[in-house]
N, C-alpha and C positions, 0 to 999 in steps of 0.2 A: 665731586660724587657727581655719578651718572645722570642725564636727566630721569630717566626711567628711575634710579634709586631715591633723588627727590620728591617725584611724585608718587613713588610709592609710600613715604613716610608720611607724606601730607593726606594720601589719602586713610593711612592707621589712623593718625592723628583726629581725622573729621569723622570716617567712619568705624571706626574698632577695628580690631586684629581678627577679623573673622572673614573667612571667604564666603565671595557672595554666592557662589551657584551651594554651599551649604546651606548658608541664612535662608535661602530662597526653598530649599528642600528641591531643586531640580535633577538631582540624580540619586539612585538608591546606591550606597555605600558599604549595605550589609555584605559580607561574603568575602570582600577583599582581605587578602593573605598579603603581609609584609614581610619579605625574607633580607637574610643579611642585616650586619651592624649600622645604625644610620638609618636604614631606608625610612623606617615610617615619619622621622623627622622630617627627611628631605621634601617627602611628596606631599608634608602637610606645609612647609614651608611655603609662604607666601609670596606669589610675582604681582607683575602689574602686568595688566592686559588692557592692550590699547582698543577699545571700540570701535573706532575708527581706525582701520588698522595701516599702520606703520608706513608702508608701501603706497598706499594709496592717501597720504601727505597729513595722518593722522599724528598728534605729536605728545608727548608724554606731559599729560597735564592734569589735574585734578576731574574735571570736568571728560576729559576723554580716555579715562581709567576705570578699571574695576580691580579689587583683590580677590586674585582665583590661588589657589592651591596649588603647588606644582600638579601633582595629579588631577586634578579637574582642569587647569589649564593644557594640560595635552589630549585630555578626552575632549575637552569643548572645541579644539582645533580639529577632532575628527568628525565633529558632525556636522551633516549636510547645512550649505550657506543657509538655508532659510531657517532653520533650528536655530545657529548662530546670531541670525538677526533677531528671532524672538527674545532670544535670550539675553542678546547687548540693549534691546530695550527695556526688559524688565531687570538690569543693574541700574540704567537708568533712573527708571523708576522709582528703585529701591533710593537711590541717593537723593531724589526730590523727595520722598517720604521722609526720609531720615532729616533733610535740611529743614521741611516744614515741622517736622517736630522741634527741633532746636529754636525754632522764631517763638520764642513766649510773649506773650504780652501782659505786663502787670499792671495792675489798676491802684491808684492812691486815691485812699480813700479820708484822707484831712484836707480836700481840698476845698479853698475856701472862696466861694463864689456866690453871687446877687441874685441866682437862682436855684429852684429846688432842680437837684439830680436824681434820674432813676438809672438804677443799674439794672441789666439784666445778666442774669447767667448763663453763658453756653458753654455747652462741655463741647467742645472742638475734638478733643481726643477719640470720643466717639465714632465722630465723621470722619477722621481718619483713618479709625479702624473698620468702620464700614466700608470707604471707599478701598482699601486695600484689599479684604475680603473681597469685592467684586474684580479688581484690578486682578489677582491671584486667579480668581475663578476663569476670567475670559484668557488670562494668558495660557492656563491647563487645557482650556477648550483648543487653544488654537494650535496648539503643540500636540493636543490628540486627535485632534482633523487632520495635522500634516501627517503624523503618520501613519492615520487610517488609508489615508489618498495614496503612501506608495504602495 
């Protein structure tokens, strides 16, 4: 098994079987047409994307990878370098957010201890969603500014 294929399978296992560009709604795909037998299936097939390019020493690892559909991977590499950098940062942030959600804290209520314990309820999920919205807004503003400055 190639290192790209192994890293891709590890990414799918950890982050799910969906293109990061589609998860982040970075590209409007309405109106795209597919012709020929199997073209839609091929274009939607997930590929391993090196965040730090292979030519610059980037390795095929979970930390350096993102899942992109074939069509979005081709589209990604046609974008200006600055847009690619911003999107790569967004891919890394998406992975961090998913990883944080996977970390769950469980409380055991039947602890026998010689002192009185007071428990606080913290809704961390709402805090994560709020952080996600703020980050998404900042990233979209960065992309918008980049395209306006061109």
